[in-house]
C-alpha positions in Angstrom: 15.8 -6.8 5.3 14.6 -10.4 4.3 11.1 -10.4 4.2 8.5 -14.2 4.4 5.6 -13.2 2.9 3.1 -16.1 4.0 -0.5 -17.1 2.0 -2.8 -18.6 3.2 -4.9 -20.5 1.1 -7.9 -23.0 1.2 -9.5 -24.0 -2.6 -8.5 -21.3 -4.7 -6.3 -22.9 -7.1 -6.9 -20.1 -9.9 -6.4 -17.1 -7.8 -3.0 -18.5 -5.9 -2.1 -19.5 -9.4 -2.4 -15.3 -10.8 -0.9 -14.2 -6.4 2.4 -16.3 -6.8 2.9 -14.8 -10.1 2.7 -11.2 -9.0 4.8 -11.8 -5.9 7.7 -14.5 -8.2 7.9 -11.1 -10.0 9.2 -8.7 -7.3 12.1 -6.3 -7.7 13.0 -6.8 -4.6 15.8 -9.3 -3.6 16.0 -11.2 -0.8 12.5 -12.9 0.4 10.5 -16.1 0.4 7.5 -16.8 -0.3 5.0 -19.0 2.3 2.0 -21.2 0.6 0.0 -22.1 4.1 -2.6 -24.9 2.4 -5.8 -24.6 4.4 -6.9 -27.8 3.4 -7.7 -27.1 0.1 -8.9 -30.6 -2.0 -8.6 -28.5 -5.9 -4.9 -30.2 -6.8 -3.3 -26.8 -4.6 -0.5 -29.1 -4.2 0.2 -29.9 -7.5 -0.7 -27.1 -8.9 2.6 -25.5 -6.9 5.1 -28.2 -7.4 4.6 -28.1 -11.2 4.6 -23.7 -11.4 6.6 -22.5 -8.3 9.4 -25.1 -7.5 10.5 -21.9 -5.4 7.1 -21.5 -3.3 8.2 -22.9 0.2 4.6 -25.6 0.6 3.1 -26.5 4.0 -0.9 -28.3 4.5 -2.4 -28.5 7.7 -6.1 -30.0 7.9 -8.5 -26.7 7.7 -8.0 -24.7 10.4 -9.1 -20.8 9.5 -6.7 -18.5 8.2 -5.1 -17.3 12.1 -3.7 -20.7 12.4 -2.9 -20.8 8.3 -1.0 -17.8 9.1 0.6 -19.0 11.9 1.7 -22.2 10.8 3.7 -19.5 8.0 5.0 -17.8 10.6 6.6 -21.0 12.6 8.6 -21.4 9.8 9.9 -18.2 8.2 13.5 -17.6 7.8 12.9 -14.2 8.5 12.9 -11.2 10.7 9.8 -9.7 9.1 6.9 -11.6 8.0 4.5 -10.0 5.2 1.5 -11.2 5.0 -1.5 -11.1 1.6 -3.8 -13.3 0.0 -4.8 -15.2 -2.4 -7.1 -13.1 -4.0 -4.1 -10.6 -4.5 -1.8 -9.2 -6.5 1.1 -7.5 -5.9 2.5 -4.7 -7.6 6.4 -5.5 -8.7 7.1 -2.6 -6.3 5.7 -4.1 -3.1 8.5 -5.7 -0.7 10.6 -2.4 -1.6 7.8 -0.1 -1.5 6.9 -1.6 2.5 11.1 -2.4 3.0 11.1 1.8 2.3 9.2 2.0 5.1 10.4 0.5 7.3 13.7 2.2 7.2 12.1 5.6 6.6 10.3 4.8 9.8 12.5 2.5 12.2 10.4 3.2 15.8 7.3 1.4 12.9 6.8 -2.5 14.1 4.2 -2.7 11.0 4.3 -1.4 7.3 1.2 -1.7 4.6 -1.2 -0.8 2.2 -5.1 -0.6 1.2 -6.7 -2.9 -1.0 -8.9 -2.0 -4.0 -10.3 -3.8 -7.5 -8.6 -4.1 -10.5 -8.2 -0.3 -12.2 -10.8 -2.0 -15.6 -13.5 -3.3 -12.5 -13.9 0.3 -11.0 -14.9 1.5 -13.9 -18.4 -0.5 -13.6 -18.7 -2.8 -10.8 -20.5 -0.6 -8.0 -19.7 -2.7 -5.5 -15.6 -2.9 -5.7 -16.7 1.1 -6.2 -17.6 0.9 -2.5 -14.7 -0.5 -0.9 -12.3 2.2 -2.8 -15.3 4.9 -0.8 -14.8 2.9 2.5 -11.5 2.2 2.2 -10.8 5.9 1.1 -13.4 7.6 3.2 -14.0 6.2 6.5 -10.7 4.0 7.4 -8.2 7.0 5.2 -6.5 4.8 2.6 -5.4 7.8 0.4 -2.4 9.1 -0.7 -0.7 10.2 2.5 1.6 8.4 4.8 0.3 7.7 7.9 1.5 7.3 11.0 -0.3 5.9 14.2 -1.8 3.2 15.7 -5.4 1.6 16.3 -6.8 4.4 14.2 -3.6 3.7 11.1 -5.7 2.3 7.7 -2.7 -0.2 7.3 -3.6 -3.4 9.0 -5.5 -5.5 6.8 -3.5 -8.8 6.4 -3.6 -8.5 2.8 -1.6 -5.7 2.2 0.8 -5.6 5.3 4.1 -6.4 7.1 5.3 -6.9 10.9 8.5 -7.5 13.0 8.5 -10.9 13.7 9.7 -9.5 17.3 6.5 -7.8 17.8 4.5 -10.7 16.4 6.3 -12.7 19.3 5.8 -11.3 22.0 1.7 -10.9 21.7 1.6 -14.5 20.5 0.5 -14.0 16.9 -3.5 -14.8 15.7 -5.1 -15.7 17.9 -6.8 -18.9 16.4 -9.5 -18.8 18.3 -11.5 -17.2 15.8 -13.8 -19.4 14.1 -13.8 -17.2 10.9 -12.3 -15.3 8.0 -13.1 -12.3 10.2 -12.0 -10.1 13.4 -8.5 -11.8 13.5 -6.1 -9.8 11.6 -8.4 -6.1 13.1 -7.7 -7.9 16.6 -3.6 -8.4 16.5 -3.4 -5.0 15.4 -5.4 -4.5 18.5 -2.9 -5.9 20.8 -0.4 -4.7 19.0 -1.0 -1.2 19.9 -2.5 -1.6 23.0 1.2 -1.9 23.5 1.4 0.9 22.8 3.4 0.5 18.8 3.2 2.3 15.5 2.4 1.1 12.1 2.9 2.9 9.1 0.5 3.5 6.3 1.8 3.6 2.6 0.0 4.5 0.0 0.9 1.2 -2.2 -1.8 -0.9 -3.9 -2.6 -4.8 -3.5 -5.4 -5.8 -6.1 -8.3 -7.4 -4.7 -9.1 -10.6 -7.6 -12.7 -10.2 -5.9 -15.6 -11.7 -7.4 -17.6 -8.3 -6.4 -21.0 -10.0 -7.2 -24.1 -9.3 -4.5 -23.9 -12.8 -3.2 -20.3 -12.9 -2.0 -20.6 -9.1 -0.6 -24.0 -10.2 1.4 -22.2 -12.9 2.8 -18.7 -11.4 3.3 -20.8 -8.3 4.7 -22.7 -11.3 8.1 -19.2 -13.3 8.3 -17.6 -9.9 9.5 -20.7 -9.5 11.3 -20.2 -13.1 13.7 -16.0 -11.5 13.2 -17.8 -8.3 15.1 -18.9 -10.2 17.9 -15.7 -12.5 18.2 -14.2 -9.0 18.4 -16.1 -6.8 21.2 -16.3 -10.3 23.3 -12.9 -10.4 23.6 -11.5 -7.3 24.0 -14.7 -4.7 24.4 -18.0 -4.9 26.0 -19.7 -8.0 26.1 -21.5 -7.8 23.0 -26.2 -8.3 23.1 -28.6 -8.7 20.3 -30.2 -5.3 22.1 -26.4 -3.8 21.1 -26.2 -5.2 18.2 -30.0 -3.9 16.4 -28.3 -0.4 18.9 -25.6 -0.1 16.0 -28.2 -1.3 13.0 -30.4 2.1 14.2 -27.1 3.8 14.4 -25.8 3.3 11.0 -28.8 3.0 9.4 -29.8 6.9 10.9 -26.3 8.3 9.5 -27.3 7.6 6.2 -29.5 11.0 5.4 -26.1 13.0 6.7 -23.7 10.9 4.3 -26.6 12.5 1.3 -24.7 16.2 1.9 -21.7 14.1 0.9 -20.5 13.6 -2.6 -18.4 10.7 -2.4 -22.0 8.1 -0.3 -24.3 9.2 -1.6 -24.1 6.7 -4.5 -24.2 4.1 -2.1 -26.3 4.9 0.3 -27.9 1.9 -0.7 -25.2 -0.6 -0.7 -24.2 0.6 2.7 -27.7 -0.2 3.7 -27.8 -3.5 3.0 -23.8 -4.1 4.7 -25.2 -2.8 7.7 -28.6 -5.1 7.3 -26.6 -8.6 7.1 -23.6 -7.4 9.3 -26.1 -7.3 11.9 -27.9 -10.2 10.9 -23.8 -11.9 11.5 -24.4 -10.2 15.0 -27.4 -11.3 15.7 -27.4 -15.2 14.2 -23.8 -15.2 16.2 -25.0 -14.1 19.2 -27.5 -16.6 19.2 -25.4 -19.3 19.6 
């Protein structure tokens, strides 16, 4: 199995350098790396040319991550397309673990793992620990493999590989999503609606995120806007009334989560995330 690894990037030269260094150190024998530069102005092109001559580089005017990934798919030479982000560092056996999953479960169309902060950051950073709690307790990304549909923990485009045939069948990423949120869930939804199955394997992609309150709030706000786009396409017509009801439902679960030892230390973070999700939904619905 040959992989084409696609990395969309936008003005993250230093993080991208760490991402590519790890990808080039894979212990898997057959793969290519494609960086799709989505309009960077920080000398990304020059850095790749000077430091990573093995990496295939393509530039496009800024159109968002969905369009960038589709551009990568279009020029990829492999039948298996792996995705990660420019702020991620893959373990040396990442591709080998994904290939092993495809080999052992030939019926699946995608294999993916989970996203988590570096171990040292998890020791002191509450936002990083919150990300881990949500991943493990809310989405089930624990140490057990899982084969399933939309409920499967695999599917985030920071740590996933799909067979090219399924991407072509569903038309790859929907470029009409205006934000860096919702487009990967939309792809996963369309794939699973066909009855296709995914495999989750417990392979960690290290997330070199800033983990500041500002970035957390901005991300939650953007995800709220992306939620509106996703719901408008696949579910009931989103309204501000539904967004307000969802906020209250999330806040009303907080007292119950006090009895869950995992969530108790991060209830304030969950409440704030719900608020910024709501603000994103509210503003998007008011456009």
